[in-house]
C-alpha positions, -999 to 999 in steps of 0.1 A, spaced: 437 -44 -56 461 -15 -67 447 19 -69 462 23 -107 444 -8 -115 410 7 -102 414 40 -117 422 22 -152 389 5 -153 362 19 -175 331 36 -161 300 14 -162 276 22 -191 240 34 -183 215 23 -205 196 50 -227 161 59 -215 135 59 -240 134 96 -245 172 97 -250 172 68 -276 146 86 -294 166 118 -299 198 99 -302 191 84 -336 201 48 -327 176 21 -336 154 4 -312 168 -28 -296 153 -58 -313 133 -85 -287 139 -120 -296 111 -139 -317 88 -159 -299 83 -195 -313 48 -183 -328 69 -155 -346 98 -178 -358 69 -202 -372 54 -172 -392 87 -158 -404 98 -189 -422 133 -188 -405 148 -221 -396 148 -231 -360 180 -228 -341 202 -260 -340 212 -270 -305 245 -288 -302 249 -326 -303 248 -344 -272 276 -372 -265 250 -397 -274 239 -380 -306 275 -373 -317 285 -409 -312 254 -420 -332 261 -394 -358 293 -412 -368 312 -374 -366 346 -373 -354 352 -358 -319 363 -323 -317 397 -322 -310 410 -299 -280 442 -281 -286 474 -294 -274 489 -282 -239 521 -269 -234 533 -302 -219 517 -321 -247 532 -297 -273 565 -306 -258 561 -344 -258 548 -344 -294 579 -328 -311 558 -302 -330 572 -272 -339 560 -240 -318 534 -220 -336 551 -189 -351 534 -155 -343 532 -133 -377 553 -106 -381 538 -70 -383 542 -51 -416 569 -26 -399 589 -61 -388 586 -75 -421 601 -41 -438 627 -37 -413 637 -74 -417 638 -71 -455 658 -38 -452 683 -53 -429 687 -84 -452 698 -58 -478 723 -39 -459 731 -38 -422 711 -11 -402 730 14 -380 719 30 -346 707 66 -348 688 88 -323 659 86 -345 661 47 -349 679 21 -370 686 30 -408 710 22 -436 722 57 -437 719 92 -420 691 100 -446 668 70 -434 642 59 -436 645 49 -399 631 19 -382 620 23 -343 640 9 -317 613 -11 -304 607 -29 -338 643 -39 -340 643 -50 -303 611 -73 -312 629 -87 -342 661 -95 -320 639 -111 -292 626 -134 -317 662 -142 -329 658 -129 -365 681 -100 -360 714 -98 -342 731 -64 -327 765 -58 -325 780 -59 -286 774 -22 -284 741 -20 -300 755 2 -330 748 -23 -360 719 -50 -365 724 -77 -391 700 -106 -401 706 -141 -385 698 -171 -406 668 -176 -389 660 -142 -401 666 -153 -438 647 -182 -433 618 -162 -420 620 -141 -450 622 -170 -476 592 -185 -459 572 -152 -461 581 -148 -497 572 -183 -505 539 -180 -488 532 -147 -506 539 -162 -539 516 -192 -532 486 -171 -520 489 -144 -548 497 -119 -524 521 -92 -535 545 -71 -512 528 -37 -511 540 -11 -538 564 17 -530 595 13 -504 582 -20 -491 584 -34 -525 619 -17 -530 631 -35 -496 620 -70 -510 635 -65 -542 669 -55 -523 664 -87 -504 659 -108 -536 689 -93 -554 709 -103 -523 696 -138 -523 705 -140 -560 742 -128 -554 734 -96 -571 741 -71 -540 726 -39 -549 738 -7 -535 719 13 -510 689 -10 -511 667 4 -482 634 -3 -467 608 20 -451 591 20 -420 569 47 -401 543 22 -385 546 8 -349 553 -31 -346 
């Protein structure tokens, strides 16, 4: 085992003595109820899982195991899509409003910012939602990125969830204006959080 991995492991936790627990203010550990105590408490008995014979007699459907990667490939089902972080959503909406340019502090629509971290843009590029120019100086939204933004907005409306107020909302409005053919000058998003 490498020494770096050994040094990164946490130290084992020693249980508190009775005296230290009394001075720590932590509650005393609770022992499980005995059968007599459970009968007196009025709590329901714990339910044991059904055996295969009991499940067959009950008429309940069999639990469905998740698909293996090979089974998913054979089924033709789409791959599950990992959710975007709030910072990634805002960066994607801002790039949809206007192309983002590379600066030392990150990517932004202009020199005044707000700036999106290079790691955020790299994560979106790796997922195929943004594309970088050959020199990496400009990033734009791909067709998959526009489709993902439409999907996010549709699911937000269905669940009655709104984009947060403030600059993130402005980024979403700028994307809506572009989709409607009304390109707003200087529509910007806001970042500041890690992906």
